C-alpha positions in Angstrom: 109.7 124.9 102.5 110.1 121.3 101.1 109.9 118.4 103.6 110.5 114.7 102.9 108.7 112.2 105.1 109.9 108.6 105.4 107.7 106.3 107.4 106.7 102.7 106.7 103.5 103.1 108.7 100.7 104.4 106.3 98.7 105.9 109.2 101.7 107.8 110.5 102.6 109.0 107.0 99.1 110.3 106.3 98.9 112.0 109.7 102.3 113.7 109.2 101.4 114.7 105.7 98.1 116.2 106.8 99.6 118.3 109.6 102.5 119.5 107.4 100.3 120.5 104.5 98.0 122.3 106.9 101.1 124.2 108.1 101.8 125.0 104.4 104.8 122.9 103.8 105.4 121.3 100.5 105.5 117.6 101.3 106.9 114.5 99.6 106.1 111.1 101.1 108.2 107.9 101.0 107.0 104.5 102.3 110.5 103.5 103.4 114.1 104.6 103.7 115.1 103.3 100.2 112.3 105.3 98.5 113.2 108.3 100.6 116.9 108.1 99.5 115.8 108.0 95.9 113.5 111.1 96.4 116.3 112.9 98.2 118.7 112.3 95.3 116.2 113.7 92.8 115.1 116.8 94.6 116.1 119.4 97.2 114.6 119.1 100.6 115.2 121.5 103.5 113.8 119.1 106.1 113.6 115.4 106.5 111.3 113.6 109.0 112.0 109.9 109.2 110.9 107.0 111.2 113.7 105.0 112.9 112.6 101.5 112.2 111.9 100.9 108.5 112.7 98.0 106.2 115.8 98.3 104.0 117.4 101.7 104.9 116.4 102.6 108.5 116.2 106.2 109.7 119.7 106.6 111.1 121.2 105.1 107.9 119.1 107.5 105.8 120.4 110.4 107.8 124.0 109.2 107.5 123.5 109.1 103.7 122.0 112.6 103.7 124.9 113.9 105.7 127.4 112.3 103.4 125.8 113.9 100.3 127.9 117.0 100.0 126.2 118.3 96.9 123.2 119.5 99.0 122.6 122.5 101.2 122.2 121.7 104.9 119.2 119.5 105.6 117.5 119.6 109.0 116.8 115.9 110.0 114.2 114.9 112.5 114.0 111.3 113.7 110.6 110.2 114.7 110.4 106.9 116.6 108.8 104.7 119.3 112.3 104.2 120.8 112.7 106.4 123.9 115.7 105.2 125.9 118.5 107.6 126.5 120.9 105.3 124.5 118.5 105.5 121.6 118.5 109.3 121.7 122.3 109.3 121.7 122.5 106.8 118.8 120.0 108.8 116.8 121.8 112.1 117.3 125.1 110.5 116.5 123.8 109.3 113.2 123.4 113.0 112.3 119.8 113.7 113.4 119.2 117.3 114.5 116.2 116.4 116.6 114.3 113.4 118.0 110.6 113.0 118.7 109.0 110.0 120.3 105.9 108.3 118.9 103.1 108.9 119.4 104.0 112.5 118.7 102.2 115.6 119.8 101.4 117.8 116.8 102.1 121.0 118.7 105.5 119.7 119.7 106.3 118.7 116.1 105.2 122.1 114.9 107.5 124.1 117.2 110.5 121.7 116.5 109.9 122.2 112.8 109.9 126.0 113.3 113.2 125.7 115.2 114.6 123.7 112.2 113.4 126.4 109.8 115.3 129.0 111.8 118.5 126.9 111.6 118.1 126.4 107.9 117.5 130.1 107.3 120.5 131.0 109.4 122.7 128.5 107.4 121.4 129.9 104.1 122.1 133.5 105.2 125.6 132.5 106.3 126.2 130.8 102.9 125.0 133.8 101.0 127.2 136.1 103.1 130.2 133.9 102.5 129.6 133.9 98.8 129.2 137.7 98.7 132.4 138.0 100.6 134.3 135.7 98.2 133.0 137.7 95.2 134.0 141.0 96.8 137.5 139.7 97.4 137.9 138.7 93.8 136.8 142.1 92.4 
């Protein structure tokens, strides 16, 4: 499964990348939201993990762009941030994020949340395939 990481902090990027690769994900890394948006437009990602506060395009804006891109299958978006107030959680989720993890993150928590995201993505793919098969059978 392909994951896009967007984080302007090099230490966080490397840490995330090392965990994700250890868990056998295919990882693309972007140093900010603008670079992540370019990567997203040029490839298909199932999951996006992005920092909230980045120069240029921040995490919530990146997620809004991803949600507006109708030419892609569903993307599970996880917002990773030092923000931890209830209002921040609400704002992040309203931007279209599927989940929210506070920094510093626990790698075990990240892993279980990613597995939950994978289940959602797999269910969505299965539903899409079933709908397509149903459409084809109705046209025969």
